[in-house]
C-alpha positions in Angstrom: -19.1 39.9 -27.8 -16.1 42.3 -27.9 -18.0 45.3 -29.4 -20.8 45.1 -26.8 -18.2 44.9 -24.0 -16.5 47.9 -25.5 -19.8 49.9 -25.5 -20.6 48.8 -21.9 -17.1 49.6 -20.7 -17.2 52.9 -22.6 -20.4 53.8 -20.7 -18.6 53.2 -17.4 -16.1 55.9 -18.6 -19.0 58.2 -19.3 -18.8 57.8 -23.1 -21.8 57.3 -25.3 -21.7 54.5 -27.8 -21.4 56.9 -30.7 -18.5 58.7 -29.1 -16.8 55.4 -28.2 -17.1 54.3 -31.8 -15.7 57.6 -33.0 -12.7 57.2 -30.8 -12.3 53.6 -32.0 -12.6 54.7 -35.6 -9.6 57.1 -35.1 -7.6 54.3 -33.5 -8.4 52.1 -36.5 -7.6 54.7 -39.1 -4.3 55.6 -37.5 -2.7 57.8 -34.9 0.7 59.6 -35.4 3.2 58.0 -33.1 6.0 60.0 -34.3 6.7 58.3 -37.6 3.4 58.8 -39.4 -0.1 57.5 -38.8 -0.3 53.9 -37.5 -3.5 51.9 -37.1 -3.7 50.6 -33.6 -6.8 48.4 -33.6 -8.5 46.1 -36.1 -11.8 46.8 -37.7 -14.2 47.8 -35.0 -17.6 47.4 -36.7 -17.8 43.7 -36.1 -19.5 41.3 -33.6 -17.0 38.5 -34.2 -15.2 36.9 -31.3 -12.6 35.0 -33.3 -9.0 36.1 -33.2 -6.3 35.6 -35.9 -3.8 32.8 -35.1 -1.0 35.3 -35.6 -2.3 37.5 -32.8 -2.9 34.5 -30.6 0.7 33.4 -31.0 2.1 36.9 -30.5 0.0 37.2 -27.3 1.4 33.9 -26.1 4.9 35.1 -26.8 4.2 38.3 -24.9 2.8 36.4 -21.9 5.7 34.0 -21.9 8.0 37.0 -21.5 5.9 39.3 -19.2 3.4 37.0 -17.4 4.5 33.3 -17.8 2.2 32.1 -14.9 -0.8 33.3 -16.9 0.1 31.4 -20.0 -2.6 28.7 -20.6 -1.9 25.3 -22.2 -1.6 25.3 -26.0 -5.1 23.8 -26.4 -6.6 26.3 -24.1 -9.1 29.1 -24.9 -11.1 28.9 -28.1 -13.7 31.4 -29.1 -16.4 30.5 -31.5 -18.8 32.9 -33.3 -22.5 32.5 -32.8 -24.8 31.7 -35.7 -25.5 34.8 -37.7 -22.2 36.5 -36.7 -20.5 38.6 -39.3 -17.5 36.4 -40.2 -15.7 38.8 -42.6 -13.7 40.4 -39.8 -12.1 39.1 -36.6 -12.8 40.4 -33.1 -11.8 43.9 -32.2 -8.2 43.7 -30.9 -4.9 45.7 -30.9 -2.9 45.3 -34.1 0.3 44.8 -32.1 0.0 43.3 -28.6 3.5 44.6 -27.8 2.1 48.2 -27.9 0.8 48.2 -24.4 -1.4 50.9 -23.0 1.4 52.1 -20.8 3.7 52.5 -23.8 1.1 54.6 -25.7 -0.1 56.7 -22.9 2.0 59.8 -23.8 1.1 59.4 -27.5 -2.7 59.3 -27.3 -5.3 61.6 -26.0 -7.0 60.7 -22.7 -10.1 59.4 -24.4 -8.0 57.4 -27.0 -5.9 55.9 -24.3 -8.9 54.9 -22.3 -10.6 53.1 -25.3 -7.3 51.5 -26.5 -6.7 50.2 -22.9 -10.1 48.6 -22.9 -9.5 46.9 -26.2 -6.0 45.8 -25.3 -6.9 44.4 -21.9 -10.0 42.6 -23.1 -8.2 40.9 -26.0 -5.3 39.8 -23.7 -7.7 38.7 -21.0 -9.5 36.4 -23.5 -6.3 34.5 -24.1 -4.9 34.0 -20.6 -5.5 31.3 -17.9 -8.7 31.1 -16.0 -9.1 32.6 -12.6 -9.4 30.2 -9.6 -11.9 31.1 -6.9 -12.4 29.6 -3.5 -15.9 29.7 -1.9 -16.0 31.2 1.5 -18.8 31.8 4.1 -19.1 33.4 7.5 -21.7 32.1 10.1 -22.6 34.6 12.8 -25.0 34.2 15.7 -27.2 36.7 17.4 -29.3 35.1 20.2 -31.2 32.3 18.6 -30.7 33.6 15.1 -27.9 32.5 12.8 -26.8 34.6 9.9 -24.8 33.4 6.9 -22.7 35.4 4.4 -21.4 33.8 1.3 -18.5 35.0 -0.8 -15.4 34.0 -2.8 -11.7 34.5 -2.5 -9.4 34.7 -5.5 -6.7 32.0 -5.3 -5.2 32.8 -8.7 -6.0 36.0 -10.5 -5.8 34.6 -14.1 -7.7 36.7 -16.6 -8.8 39.2 -13.9 -5.3 40.6 -13.9 -6.3 42.2 -17.2 -10.1 42.4 -17.0 -11.5 42.3 -13.5 -15.2 41.8 -13.8 -15.6 40.2 -10.3 -17.9 42.1 -7.9 -16.2 43.5 -4.9 -19.0 42.1 -2.8 -17.5 38.6 -3.4 -14.8 39.2 -0.9 -15.7 38.7 2.8 -13.7 40.4 5.6 -11.2 38.3 7.5 -12.5 37.0 10.7 -11.5 34.3 13.2 -13.6 31.7 14.9 -15.3 32.9 18.1 -14.7 36.6 17.3 -17.2 39.0 18.7 -18.7 41.2 16.0 -20.2 44.7 16.4 -23.2 45.8 14.4 -22.5 49.1 12.7 -25.5 49.4 10.4 -28.6 47.5 9.6 -31.3 48.1 6.9 -34.1 46.4 5.2 -35.8 46.9 1.9 -39.4 46.0 1.1 -39.8 44.2 -2.3 -42.8 42.9 -4.1 -42.9 40.9 -7.2 -44.7 42.3 -10.1 -46.7 40.2 -12.7 -45.5 40.5 -16.3 -47.0 43.2 -18.5 -50.2 42.1 -20.2 -49.8 41.8 -23.9 -52.7 42.3 -26.3 -52.9 40.1 -29.3 -54.3 41.8 -32.4 
């Protein structure tokens, strides 16, 4: 859901949901880019994930010009709304994909640019090729004990070029077979499972 992602991403910027929505409202109502107010995003009070076919085609044209390797097949990504979703509006997206965050950086406030960048990157990321990951693992031995670390390496960035939601812990350091490793730090954490809270039935 685009709006939930917007709030979650706004929180990473240190913005409360109300403040994030207030900034988005301004972007929707219009910002003066030199020739009068211009709306930069579509209606933001929606939980829809569908995108207008005109925007999809415009984004494909933008990708063909600026990032052709990330252009998916014509019958690629399709986003369907869940049952109960408000269908009157499409997903939150930039009105014009050609107005990139970089182009608008000098025209928007710092907060407006941060929120617009989130919306632009999320919308474009939803329409590009998938990322390709390769599973990796490292086996190390200390005496009779064998340790295993699992991770992933990115073979093709795909959507993560615009919306990188992959944890940094996925990447393992480069090592070679037979390499001696030095222990720099070790720690342990005690954990205990907790039973679910008891619920009283009235």
